C-alpha positions in Angstrom: 0.2 -0.1 0.2 1.4 3.7 -1.0 0.8 6.2 1.8 1.6 9.8 1.4 1.6 11.8 4.4 1.4 15.4 3.9 2.3 18.5 6.1 2.8 21.9 5.5 6.4 22.1 6.6 9.1 19.4 7.6 11.5 21.2 9.4 11.0 21.3 13.2 8.1 21.6 15.4 5.2 18.8 17.0 3.9 17.5 13.5 7.4 17.5 12.1 9.0 15.3 14.9 5.9 13.2 14.8 6.7 12.6 10.6 10.4 12.1 11.4 9.6 9.6 14.3 7.1 8.0 12.1 9.3 7.3 9.2 11.3 4.8 11.4 8.7 2.5 10.9 9.5 -0.7 9.4 6.7 -2.7 7.0 5.8 -3.8 4.0 4.0 -0.4 2.9 5.3 2.5 0.9 5.5 5.4 2.7 6.3 8.8 1.3 6.5 12.0 3.2 5.8 15.3 1.6 5.7 18.9 2.7 4.1 21.8 0.6 6.6 24.2 2.3 9.9 23.9 3.0 12.1 20.9 4.6 14.6 21.1 7.1 15.3 19.0 10.4 12.7 16.3 10.1 13.3 15.9 6.4 16.9 15.2 7.3 15.7 12.8 9.8 13.3 10.8 7.2 16.2 10.5 4.9 18.3 8.9 7.4 15.3 6.6 8.0 16.0 5.9 4.4 11.9 6.9 3.4 10.8 8.7 0.4 10.5 12.5 1.0 9.8 15.4 -0.9 9.3 19.2 0.3 7.9 21.1 -2.9 8.5 24.7 -1.6 5.2 25.7 -2.9 3.0 28.4 -1.5 1.3 27.2 1.5 -0.9 30.4 2.1 -4.9 29.5 1.6 -6.0 29.5 -1.1 -3.3 28.9 -3.6 -4.6 27.2 -7.1 -1.0 26.4 -8.1 -0.5 24.5 -5.3 -3.5 22.4 -5.6 -2.8 22.1 -9.6 0.9 21.0 -8.5 -0.4 18.3 -5.8 -3.1 17.1 -8.2 -0.2 16.4 -11.1 1.7 14.6 -8.1 -1.0 12.4 -6.7 -1.8 11.6 -10.3 1.5 10.4 -10.7 2.2 8.6 -7.7 -1.4 6.8 -7.6 -1.1 6.5 -3.7 -3.9 4.4 -2.1 -4.0 6.8 1.0 -3.3 10.4 1.2 -3.4 11.6 4.9 -2.7 15.0 5.6 -2.2 16.9 8.7 -2.7 20.5 9.6 -4.8 23.4 8.0 -2.7 24.3 5.0 -1.7 20.8 4.1 -5.4 19.6 4.5 -7.0 22.3 2.5 -4.6 22.0 -0.4 -3.9 18.1 -0.2 -7.6 17.1 0.0 -8.7 19.0 -2.8 -6.2 17.7 -4.6 -6.5 14.0 -3.7 -10.3 14.5 -4.6 -9.5 15.9 -7.8 -7.0 12.7 -8.3 -9.4 10.2 -7.1 -7.3 8.8 -4.4 -9.1 6.0 -2.6 -8.8 6.9 0.8 -8.5 10.6 1.8 -7.7 11.7 5.7 -7.5 15.1 7.3 -6.0 15.1 10.7 -6.3 18.5 13.2 -3.0 18.7 14.9 -4.9 21.0 17.7 -7.9 23.3 18.1 -7.6 26.0 15.9 -9.2 29.4 15.9 -10.7 29.6 12.7 -12.9 32.5 11.8 -16.7 32.0 10.7 -15.8 31.9 7.4 -12.9 29.5 7.7 -15.1 27.0 9.6 -16.9 27.4 6.4 -14.2 26.2 4.3 -13.0 23.6 6.6 -16.5 22.0 6.4 -16.2 21.7 3.2 -12.7 20.3 3.2 -13.5 17.6 5.7 -16.6 16.4 3.8 -14.4 15.8 1.0 -12.4 13.8 3.4 -13.3 9.8 4.3 -12.3 10.2 7.8 -11.1 13.2 10.3 -8.8 12.4 12.7 -7.9 14.0 16.0 -4.7 13.1 18.6 -7.1 13.4 21.7 -10.8 13.2 22.6 -11.1 17.2 23.1 -9.8 17.9 19.5 -12.2 15.4 17.9 -15.1 16.7 20.0 -14.3 20.2 19.0 -14.4 19.1 15.1 -18.0 17.6 16.0 -19.7 20.4 17.4 -17.5 23.6 15.2 -17.6 21.9 12.0 -20.4 19.4 11.8 -18.4 16.4 11.0 -20.4 13.0 11.3 -19.6 10.9 14.3 -18.9 7.7 11.6 -15.9 9.9 10.4 -14.4 11.0 13.1 -11.7 8.9 14.9 -9.3 9.5 18.0 -5.5 8.4 17.0 -3.3 9.3 20.2 0.1 10.1 19.2 3.1 8.0 20.3 6.8 8.1 21.3 9.6 6.3 20.4 11.3 4.1 22.9 15.0 4.1 23.8 16.6 0.4 24.0 18.6 1.5 27.0 17.6 2.6 30.7 18.0 6.2 31.3 19.1 7.4 34.7 16.3 9.3 36.7 18.4 11.5 38.6 21.6 13.5 37.4 24.0 15.5 39.7 21.8 18.6 40.6 23.8 20.0 43.3 20.7 21.1 45.1 19.5 23.4 42.3 15.8 22.5 41.4 15.7 22.1 37.7 12.9 22.7 36.0 12.5 22.5 31.8 10.3 23.6 29.1 10.5 22.2 25.3 8.2 23.5 23.0 8.1 26.1 20.2 8.4 29.5 21.6 4.9 31.2 20.5 2.3 32.8 22.5 0.0 30.0 22.7 2.8 28.2 24.8 2.4 30.9 27.4 5.8 30.7 28.5 5.4 34.0 29.5 3.4 32.9 32.4 5.9 30.4 33.4 8.6 33.1 33.6 6.2 35.5 35.8 5.9 32.1 38.3 9.8 31.9 38.1 9.8 35.3 39.7 7.6 34.4 42.4 10.0 31.3 43.2 13.0 33.9 43.0 11.5 36.1 45.5 10.8 33.1 47.9 14.3 32.6 47.6 14.2 29.3 46.2 17.5 27.7 44.3 16.2 26.8 40.7 17.0 26.9 37.0 14.4 27.1 34.3 15.7 25.8 31.1 13.9 26.9 28.0 14.3 24.5 24.9 13.3 26.0 21.8 12.8 28.8 19.1 9.9 30.8 17.9 8.4 34.1 17.4 8.1 34.7 21.2 12.4 34.3 21.8 12.9 38.1 21.8 10.1 39.2 23.8 10.4 36.4 26.5 14.2 37.2 26.7 13.6 40.7 27.5 10.9 39.5 30.1 13.5 37.4 31.8 15.9 40.5 31.8 13.3 43.2 33.2 12.5 40.7 35.8 16.0 40.5 36.6 16.1 36.4 36.2 19.4 35.9 34.0 20.6 33.7 36.7 17.7 31.6 37.1 16.2 31.1 33.5 18.2 30.2 30.7 17.5 29.9 26.7 19.3 27.1 25.1 17.4 27.6 21.7 16.6 24.7 19.0 17.9 21.5 19.8 18.1 18.6 17.8 19.1 16.4 21.1 16.4 17.2 23.7 17.0 14.1 25.4 19.7 15.4 27.9 17.7 18.6 28.9 14.8 16.0 30.0 17.3 14.1 31.6 19.0 16.9 33.6 15.7 18.1 35.0 13.5 17.7 37.9 10.4 18.5 36.4 8.7 19.2 32.7 6.3 21.9 32.5 3.8 22.5 29.5 1.8 25.6 30.2 -0.3 25.9 27.3 -3.5 27.9 26.5 -4.0 25.4 23.8 -2.6 21.9 22.5 -3.7 19.0 20.5 -1.3 16.1 22.1 2.1 17.3 22.9 5.1 15.0 22.0 7.6 16.7 24.8 5.1 15.6 27.1 5.3 12.1 26.0 8.7 12.1 25.8 9.3 13.8 29.5 7.1 11.0 31.1 8.8 8.2 29.2 12.2 9.7 30.8 10.4 9.3 34.3 10.2 13.3 34.7 7.5 14.8 37.2 5.1 16.7 34.7 3.1 19.3 35.2 0.6 20.4 32.4 -2.4 22.7 32.0 -5.7 21.0 31.1 -5.5 21.0 27.3 -5.8 18.5 24.6 -5.1 15.5 25.5 -3.6 16.0 29.0 -6.7 14.5 30.9 -6.5 11.3 28.8 -2.4 10.7 29.8 -2.1 12.9 33.3 -3.7 11.4 36.7 -3.1 13.7 39.6 -0.7 12.4 41.9 0.0 9.4 40.4 1.8 10.1 37.1 1.9 14.0 36.8 -0.6 17.0 37.6 -3.2 18.9 35.5 -3.6 22.2 36.4 -6.0 25.1 35.2 -5.0 26.9 31.7 -3.4 30.2 32.9 -3.5 30.0 36.6 0.0 31.2 37.5 -0.9 31.0 41.3 -1.8 26.7 41.0 1.6 26.8 38.6 3.6 28.0 41.4 2.0 25.9 44.2 2.5 22.6 42.3 6.3 23.7 41.7 6.2 24.0 45.3 4.7 20.7 46.2 7.6 18.9 43.6 10.0 20.9 45.0 9.0 19.4 48.6 8.0 16.1 47.5 10.4 13.2 48.8 12.8 11.1 46.9 10.9 8.0 46.9 7.7 9.8 46.0 9.4 11.6 42.9 10.7 8.2 41.7 7.0 6.6 42.1 5.7 9.6 40.1 8.1 8.9 37.5 8.1 5.3 37.1 4.3 5.7 37.0 4.8 8.1 34.0 6.8 5.9 32.1 4.6 2.8 32.6 1.7 4.9 31.2 3.6 5.9 28.0 4.9 2.9 27.5 1.7 0.6 27.8 -0.2 3.2 25.9 1.8 5.3 23.5 3.9 3.0 21.3 5.0 3.8 17.5 3.5 0.1 17.1 -0.2 0.9 18.4 0.1 3.9 16.6 0.9 2.2 13.0 -1.4 -0.3 14.1 -4.5 1.9 14.4 -3.7 3.9 11.4 -3.4 1.0 8.9 -6.8 -0.3 10.5 -8.3 3.0 9.6 -6.4 2.9 5.9 -8.2 -0.1 5.1 -11.7 0.9 6.1 -13.6 2.8 3.7 -16.9 4.4 5.4 
């Protein structure tokens, strides 16, 4: 079976990392990974995994008739059995082109909860009607699609995200020299609410806690966040390390991972941190409530609640070593039992072989 996975970009980010990890699968199917726009980090990883990849560098802005036409001719030439697109721009252009090219199975995937205008909702209601299935990574994403886009229940499917499992056991603790280490791994965009986290760090500083907050990632908010750190006199406590190809060492050299987003689909970095036995605090967004059980494998807090985030960090600092290990062990167990690549591929192939 020939499967084309289409995204807007293949550089760095959540969906890009997912495509790179997905390309490590080994089966009898022919997987082709495409992006409408530019490639980059994910593209290189897919090449390393010896899978076909093409980054068209077409215009991804909606609508682009030229992009639709070019994709149409590509699909006609390749004759895939499945076109599975993810993200608004990829869904819009890819699904129209795939429908025109008579691709047998067409799947749209929504990677989060978009903030669409009324007109955009009308447009994507039409796009989703052209699809055989519409996939979300969490029940909350799928429920949003059902309510706001009037998609029939039989077309909606939840296929959770996954993470890759390392062959060797990782150390739970590293040498922290009595400094409590906090890490965030994400795109630096307003939706991630890193600003709120920095303000909480100021409260920790004022209360004389010894800590280090490491921010891993890049994005449009980078400069504003750095200026905020300087304004709050937190340069000794907060460090920016930019985009990192290898994020594992930052998870391992930390006590707690925090996801403070206003909105989220299914966080790759949350799964990665949990697999590495990190204590995790996340806002009540996306799939968080489907993954985290309070006081068992992590903690969920309300969105944009600085006081609750501050209190949860204090609770983590005060936990005994034994309790920290139990939380970490339970976090890893959750990921291993529920979010493996094998489970993800199995659900995908079942969907690809099913026509509504």
